[in-house]
C-alpha positions as CSV (number, residue, x, y, z in Angstrom):
1,M,8.5,-1.1,4.6
2,E,8.0,-4.9,4.9
3,S,9.6,-6.6,1.9
4,L,7.5,-8.3,-0.7
5,R,9.4,-11.5,0.0
6,Q,8.5,-11.4,3.7
7,Q,4.8,-10.6,2.9
8,W,4.7,-13.6,0.6
9,R,6.4,-15.8,3.2
10,D,3.8,-14.7,5.7
11,G,1.0,-15.7,3.2
12,K,-0.1,-12.1,2.6
13,S,-1.4,-10.9,-0.6
14,T,0.3,-8.0,-2.4
15,L,-1.0,-5.6,-5.0
16,G,1.2,-4.3,-7.8
17,G,0.8,-1.8,-10.6
18,W,2.3,-1.9,-14.1
19,L,3.8,1.3,-15.4
20,S,4.1,1.8,-19.2
21,S,4.4,5.6,-19.1
22,E,7.8,7.3,-18.8
23,S,6.5,9.8,-16.3
24,S,7.9,9.9,-12.8
25,A,4.8,11.8,-11.7
26,V,2.7,8.8,-12.8
27,A,5.1,6.4,-11.0
28,E,4.7,8.5,-7.8
29,A,0.9,8.6,-8.1
30,M,0.8,4.8,-8.5
31,A,2.9,4.3,-5.4
32,L,0.8,6.8,-3.5
33,A,-2.3,4.9,-4.6
34,G,-1.3,2.1,-2.3
35,F,0.4,-0.4,-4.5
36,D,2.9,-2.6,-2.7
37,Y,5.0,-2.6,-5.8
38,V,5.1,-0.7,-9.1
39,C,6.7,-2.4,-12.1
40,V,8.5,-0.1,-14.6
41,D,8.1,-1.7,-18.0
42,M,11.2,-1.1,-20.1
43,Q,10.3,-4.0,-22.5
44,H,7.0,-2.8,-23.9
45,G,6.7,0.6,-22.2
46,V,8.4,3.8,-23.3
47,S,10.8,4.1,-20.3
48,D,14.4,4.3,-21.1
49,Y,17.3,4.2,-18.6
50,T,17.0,7.9,-17.6
51,S,13.2,7.9,-17.1
52,A,13.4,4.5,-15.3
53,V,15.9,5.9,-12.8
54,R,13.5,8.9,-12.1
55,Q,10.6,6.5,-11.7
56,I,12.5,4.2,-9.3
57,Q,13.4,7.2,-7.2
58,A,9.7,8.4,-7.2
59,I,8.5,5.0,-6.2
60,L,11.0,4.6,-3.4
61,A,10.2,8.0,-2.0
62,V,6.7,6.9,-1.1
63,D,7.6,3.6,0.4
64,A,6.6,1.2,-2.4
65,T,8.8,-1.4,-4.0
66,P,10.2,-0.6,-7.5
67,I,10.5,-3.5,-9.8
68,V,11.8,-3.2,-13.4
69,R,11.0,-5.4,-16.4
70,V,14.1,-5.0,-18.5
71,P,14.0,-5.3,-22.3
72,W,16.0,-8.5,-22.4
73,N,18.8,-10.4,-20.5
74,D,21.5,-7.7,-20.6
75,P,23.7,-7.7,-17.5
76,G,24.6,-4.0,-18.1
77,I,20.9,-2.9,-18.0
78,I,20.1,-5.2,-15.2
79,G,23.0,-3.9,-13.1
80,K,22.1,-0.3,-13.8
81,M,18.5,-0.8,-12.7
82,L,19.7,-2.5,-9.5
83,D,22.2,0.3,-8.9
84,A,19.4,2.8,-9.4
85,G,17.4,1.2,-6.6
86,A,15.2,-1.4,-8.2
87,L,14.4,-4.0,-5.6
88,G,13.4,-6.6,-8.2
89,V,14.0,-7.3,-11.9
90,I,11.8,-9.2,-14.3
91,V,13.8,-10.6,-17.3
92,P,11.5,-11.4,-20.3
93,M,11.9,-14.0,-23.0
94,V,13.5,-16.7,-20.7
95,N,12.4,-19.9,-22.3
96,S,14.8,-22.5,-21.0
97,V,16.8,-23.6,-18.0
98,A,20.0,-22.5,-19.7
99,E,18.5,-19.0,-20.3
100,A,17.4,-18.8,-16.7
101,R,20.9,-19.8,-15.5
102,A,22.3,-17.1,-17.8
103,V,20.1,-14.5,-16.0
104,V,21.5,-15.3,-12.6
105,A,25.1,-15.9,-13.6
C-alpha cells in the first residue's frame, strides 16, 4: 500500500470516505469500495473507542488507510487510536497556533 503522504508528494489525487456509523462491516465495505482512506468520525459520528478499534482493523484488512477524527485534543484518545492502528488523526476545534502546538506536543 502506497502511503497517502507519498501519493500526495507524487501529485496524485486520493479519494476518502467519511464514516459516521459504528459498524465495522460498513467500514470494511467502504474500504473495499476503493477509497484510499476511510475516516472514522468520533466527533460527530456514533463511534466510541471499542467500535473505532474494530473499524480500524476492518479498514486495514483491505489495504486502505484508516484515519480517525477524535472528539477533541485528548492525548489519551489520540494515543489509543494510534495504538489501534490509525495511520492519521484529525483533531477538531484547533483555532490557534497555541492549540495546534498542544496537539503535537
